[in-house]
C-alpha angles and dihedrals in degrees: 000000000000116000131217131201113288131194122066094010090058096043093085093040108049133043101012097111088132088078090064130084114255127201119238139088140118123352137218094208146346126265118257114283093242092056092052090068093049103041136020104230116159129214112284095023099088099080092048093044092051093053091043090053091051089048096052092040091057094044096049093042090052091052098043092051088063101029095085089045090053093048092050092049090051091053092043090054090056130279088234088064097053095098089057090052089053089051090052090049092054092050091050090050092051090050095049099046096074089047091053091046088054090055091049090050095050108034139046116261093257091053100045093046090050091049091048093054093043088055092055092046090056091049091053091052091052092049092049092053094045095048091052094059101033122108123227096275092046090048090062093054093041088051091055091049090048091051090055093043094049091049088054093042093052097054096040099050094043093044091052090051093053092043088059091047094053088047092054102037128047129221096273092049091045092059089055102036110029092075089056091048090049087054089053088052090052092050088052091049091050091050092049092047092050092049091055097039093052101036107033094087093048104040102019130236096278097062091049088070088071090062089055090052092053092049091053087054088058089051091055091053090052092048092057093049093046095049094050097042094047090057093056092047097045118146095209125065113248094012093110090063092045096053091053092059130079111270093225122188130123129318091237096042091112090061099038095045092049093051092050097048124074089198094054091043090056092049087052088050091052090052093045094053092046092052095047094052091043091054092053090057094041092058091050089051093049092051092050094048093049089054098047103037123050099169117084095217091049091053092049091048091048093052091048094050093049088052089051093052092049092049095050091053091043093052093055091053094044094052099043108023118019099079092040093051091050091050096046103034099031129219097294098055094038091052089052095055095082094048088049091051088050093050093050092043097052090043090056091047090052089057100038113015099189129150093239092053092048090055090047092052091047092051093046092050095048092048091047090050098048097038101041118000097050099053090040092050090052090054088063090067097051091084095056133093119270091251092055092046089064105025107032091034092051091049092051095042094050118018097030091044092051090045086059089051088052094050091045096047096049092040089053091050092050093046092048090046089053089058099259114145130193092298095052094047090048090054091051089054095055099079089044089056092050091051089049092054092054091047092051094051092049092050094050093051092047092049091053090052093050094045091054125202116337116262130201117241117247118269124239090256093055 
């Protein structure tokens, strides 16, 4: 991956996690004995973890209620137009990032997260009203706008959740708890998928947007509780006062800090390679669905049921394996699992490009991402400054991710236009997967260095 100048420029960016508030402290009771065998949750962490689980459950439910609706609208607007929708999404991301940075600069974390979610709730209400009165031609254009908006909404609300988590929990806690939080995200995704799959035929897609609005309201309630409780349970003296203040900094700090830091550049590279390879598979999926399903409700139901299958498999791994794999294999090897799945998957598609295999690779990648890569990727941010946890992280999670979509979508169009089918595109993805594996191993080793030796949290007596 490309490198940037290190040294003094990185001193304020990497390795100053001690400036952040950390969640631990005294306890009012111990977890049930049965849970102690399943998860490693320390005294004082249960209240924060419970609110964090409610938070991520609401956020992912809100997104997965509307995700199948977005996918169906994208197909309805024409598969050949998808790359333009990805272009629109990237432009929207670039426009919103400075606005979000301005909120981070001016308000406390509780305030700017609340304002961010309230903005998306208002947008959903406006879409719901517009879709109810639009005619068929207007529905197509509203659907395209909704596709772009949902793609922005997804990355922003989830990125903000994880930014708060890496601000509250440190690297050691993240290895134990992020798998549990990822399981809460999966439960939320399953709930949202089931809501849409079971109700879309009876109530219609438009009214389902109201359910997403209510769920975001629940997320705001959880944010307020988390922010206030984490201050009282902070591990570091003076951090409670710090986390209640505006973070400050520059509007373009996310960009400038990323360009100066080799570590942040490599995280951006990890995200870019993930997005490019994901887009290759997404376009294949969209083409197959448009050929096999002609009814809009059937397409929406199909997307929802695939999401449900992925989430069931993901949940089993998150509950029983994620934390254990992180402890045993470490960050470097765990981060490399998804690139390895991608390498094997595209290699198999190059040899036998069948529809069944394509679906299997897509499911394996999504499960590997949600169960292992996502919580591991969030651990990479625990060693950064508070400003970078919100600004640089948000830039990478949103704009860089969508830049990868953009590269992937137009590359796919060019490769398909050149006559390459599934086999040819799979071969092109193989060197990208190899590069991604090397990038993941480097990042994991660097994160371990920046995190330093593990330390035990203070006891209630201390």
